[in-house]
N, C-alpha and C positions, 0 to 999 in steps of 0.2 A: 450364721456362724459368726462368733466373735473373734476378732484378731487383735492381739496386743503387740504393739510395735515398740521396741526398745530404741530410744533415740541414739543415733549414730550416723556417720557419714555414708554417702553412697558414691561409689566410684566404679567406673568401667564403661563398657559399650553396651548399647541397647538399640534394637530396631523396633520401633513401634509397630503395631499391627497395621495391615493395609487399611486405607481410608474407608471407613464405614459409609461415608456419603458417596464416594465413588463406587463402592461395591453395590449399594442399593441400585444405583442408576445403571451400572453395567449388567447386573443380573436381569433387570427388567428389559433392557434393550436387547440382550441376547435372546430372551424368551420371545420377543416380538419379531426377531429377525428370521429371514430365510437363509438357509444354509447352515453349515456347521461352524462353530466357534468355541473357543475355550478361554476361560478366565484364569490367569496364573496368579498365585499368591492370594487366593480368596480365603479369608479367615472365617471360622465357624462361630462367630459371636451370636448371641440370642437374637439380636435384631436382624442380622443377615439371614439366619435360619428361618425367621418369620417370613421374610421376603421370598426366599427360595421355596418354602412350603406353599405360600399363596400363589406364586408363579406356577408351580406344578398343578395346583388345583384349578387355576384358570385355564391352563393348556388342556387338561383332561376333562374338566367339567365336574369332577368328583373330589370330595363329597358334595352333594347337592341337596337343597331343600325340596319340599314337595312341589314347589313351583318350577323346579329344574335349575334355579339359579345356584351358582357355586357358593359354598360356604368357605369363608376365608378368615382364618385365625391369624390376626396381626400381632399377637403377643403384646408387647408394650411398645411397639415401634410406631411412632407417629409418621415417619417417612413411609413405611409400608402401607398404612391406612390411607394416607392422603394421596400417595402416588397411584394407588391401585383403584380407588373409587372411579375416576373417569375412565381408566383403562378397562375396568370390568364392564362399564357401560358400553364402551366402544366395541369390545370383543364379544360379550355374553349377554348384553342387555341388562347388566346389573349384577348384583351379588348380595350375599348375606355376610356382614362383617362383624367380627367380635374381637375382643382384646382383654387385657388384664391390667391390674393396677389402675392408674388414672387415665389410661388411654382413651376410653370411651367418654370421658368427661372433657376432653380437649375440644376447644371451639371449632365448629365446622361451618360457621355462619356464611362465609363466602360461597361454599358449595351449595348450601341449602337455598340461598337466594338465586344463584345461577340456574340450578337444576329445576327449581319450581317454575322459573320463567320458560324453560325449555319443555315443560310438561312431564318431567321425570318425577316419579314417586319417591319420597324420602320419609321413612318411618323408623323410629328408634324405640325399642322396648327393652328396658334394662340395659344389658351389655350387648345387645344385638341391634345392629343397624342394617336396614334393608333399603337398597336403592334399585329401582327398576325403570326401564324405559329405553328409548333409543337416543343416543347422543347424536346431535345433528350439527352440520357445519353452521357457522355464524359468528356473531360477535359475543365475546365473553368478557364482561366487565367485572373487575374485582379489585379490592384494595391491595396495595403492595406491602402494607405495614402490619399485616396480621401474621402471616407465615408464608415464606417463599415456597413451601411445600405444595400449596394450592396451585401456584404457577407451574411448578414442575409437573404435577399430575396432568394438567391440561396440555403442556408441551409434549408429553408422551402420547396422549390419546388423540389429539386433534389431527396429526398427520395421517392417521388411519382412516379418517372420514372421507366420504366421496366428494367433498368440496373444500374450498379454502375457508379459513377461519382467522379471526383476529382476537388476540388477548389485549384488552385495554385496561391499563392500570389507573385507577382513580385516585391513588395516593402514591407518594414516592416508594420505590421498591427498597425494602430492607433485606438484610442477609443476601446482598447482591452476589457475593461469592458463590453461594449455593446454586443460584440460577446460572452463573457462568459455568459451573461444573456440569449442569444439565445440558447446556448448549454445546459444550465440548464433547460430551458423551454422544449426543445426537449426531453431531458431525462425524464422529468416529464410526458410527453405525449407519452412515449414509443418509441421514435425514437433514433436510434444509429448513432453517427458520431464519426469517429476516427481522432484525430488530428495528423498531420504529421509535418515534419520539416518546410515545407514552405506552409502549407495549411491544407486541410481536405479531408479525404476519406469519401464519402457519399454512403453507399449501397443503391441500389434501391429496389423496390417492398416492401417498408415498409408501415406500417399502424399506423396512429396516434390513440392512445387509450384515450378516454374521461376520465375525472376525475374531482373531485371537487378541487378547489384551492383558497386559500385566498391570496389576493394580499397584499404585504407589502408596508409600507409608502415610499414616494419618497424622496430620498436623495438630488436630484437636487433642489427640492422645499424647503426642510429643510435647505439648504445652506443659504437661505435668512434670516432665523431665527438665524442661526449661525452668520450672519453678524450683525443682530440686537443686539445680545449679545456682539459682538465685539465693537459695538458703545455704549455700556452702558446698554443695555436691560437686563432683567432678565426673559428670556423665557425658560421654560422647554419644550423640544421637545420630544414628545412621539411617540411611534409606530415604531421606527426605528430598523432595524435589523443590528446589529453591524457586523455580518458576511455576510452581503448581497453580492451578485454578482454585485450589482450596483457599477460601478467605481466611481461614485460621492461621495461615502462615504469617499473618500479621503479628503473631506472638513474638517473633524474632525482633521486630521493631519496638513493640511495647515493653519487652524485657529491658531494653536500654533506656527507654523513657523512665521506667521505674527505678533503674539503677542509679540515676542521678538524684541527689538529695533535693528536697523542695516539694512544693505542691504540684500536683499533676491531675489532669482530667482526661479520662479515656472514654470515648463513646463506643459502646458495644452493640449499637444497632445492627451493624453488619457482621458481627461475630459473637453472638450471645453465648456460644459454647465455651468461649475463653473466660467467662466470668469467674469460675472457681479457681483456676490456677492464677489468674491475674489478681484476684482478691487476696489470695494467699501471699503472693509477692508483695502486694501493697501493705499487708498487715505487718511485715517485718522489714521496715526501711525507715529512713529519716525523712519525715514529711507526711503530709496528708494527701490522700488520693480520693478522687470521686469517679465512680464508674456509673456512667449514664446510659440512657437508651436501653434499659434492661427490663422493661415491663413484661415482655413475653416470657421471661424466665419463670414467671409465676405458674405457667401451665406446662411445665416439663414433668419429668418423673416425680418430682416433688415441687412444691412452691420454692423453686431454687433460689430466688432472691432472698427469701426468708431463711431457708436452710443454710445458705452460705453464712449469713450473719450469725445465726444461732450456733452453728458448728465452730466457726472461728472464735466467737466470743467465749464459748465453753472451753476452748483451748488457751484462752488468755489474751486474745486480740481485742481491739477496740473498733467495732464496726457498728455503724448506725444504718438502719434500713429505712429507705424512703419508698414512695409509691412505685417508682421505676428507676431507682438509683441506690447505690451504696456509698456511704461516706466512711472512709477508713483512715484512722489515725495510726500511723506507724509506731511500733514498739520495738525494743531491742531483741527480746526473746519471748517465746510463748511458754506457758506452764505445762501443758499436757492435760490428760484427763480422759474421760470416757464420753464418746459421742455416738450418736445414732447415724448409721449410713443412710437412713431415710429412704431405703429402696431406690437410691439414686446413685448410679455408677460414678458420676463426676463428683459427688459429695464425698463418697468413700475414698476415692483416689486423692482428693484434696486433703482430707484428714490424714491419710497415710503419709503423704509428702510433708505435711506440716510437722511431723515428728522430728524432722531434721533441725527445726528451730526450737524444740521443746526441751525443758529441763527434766521432765518426768515422762514415763511411758504414755502412749496413746492407745486406747482401746476403741476399735471401730466395731459396732454391732451390725449384723446383717451384711458382713463384708463380701458375701458371695454375689452381691448385686453388680460387682464389676464385670461379671460374665455377660452382661447386656452388651458391652461394647469392647471389652479388653480382657478376655478370659485368662490371658497370660500375665496379667498385671502383678499378682502376688509372686509368681515365679520370677519375673523380671526384677521385682523389688529385692528379692532374696539374692539373686545372682549378682546384683550390684552391691551386696554387702549388708542389706537390711536384715535385722534380727527380728523374727516374727514368732509368735506362738499362736497355735490354733488355726493354721491355714488349711483350708480344704484343698485337695488335689484338683488341678485344672478343671 
């Protein structure tokens, strides 16, 4: 669906959806838990629905392949896939995983190497990945600079094993905030993990304990409303936890770094999802900005490092793309134009908010991709005064 946005101010109050990262973790922990519990404020984005559906399949064992292993459709959710691979091994001896878009192209090297060492079978044919075998206690060594999702998957699975295990990080851990969220959720559900100098000690024979939990608002989605304010909006963002374990709450600090004129460098290694809104802010300011530590963005729903540059430049910005960075020369205003949503929710939202700084309308193709993480985005945009044409209902 194409959406055309007429440039104009945004003003009012908005509550971002509940944290997608926290929801993935809480849904999985509650599935593993003994007893009854409830998650309040759970939002039905496509990614969370994928985790819920896979969790249901893991619990029931159906649907299953001819070998009896559960079939798990992860949609386009990298968190669902990487969290559930080791959990499925621990619970069911493996599973058949599939997905859409670029999901099954995302690198799984750390798991492949680890599981081959443990005697676990790993085969991929087209969009189907099959892992089978028995996850055993022991030492799991993996790099920390590929994706924190691998660490989280192991942190969920290893407490279920009959002995103690260690996760050893062979390189510094990036996206540390996401692992902190994992550790917080594990504590909330009664699981103990001890952090060590280069990793984590995970005692085995543990039991997840069910509880009620209210999910907090999502800082990575709130970042787009921070960008709207940077571009002249007057949006009051509600529901945020200023002490949250979400690493993306750093946007509140980066906002003010970009608000000051002059050159600035922002390292995104710990918060790569902030790249689109921060790049947009950097595009309309006095001075140059360099966003570094962003190489992993190339393996998101789109090659996000590339699509940020292409999208902003199409709207009149001055962005240069590097191997793992963006160089952005600030301009006074943007021109507007037609851009591709690239089947990437964060690119579509960035383009929409960019309209606040544009002289002419902005058309975003494939605008329904926001449903992946923020199904209410276009509704919220309109409620804040945005003028849109061609919007699909929620």
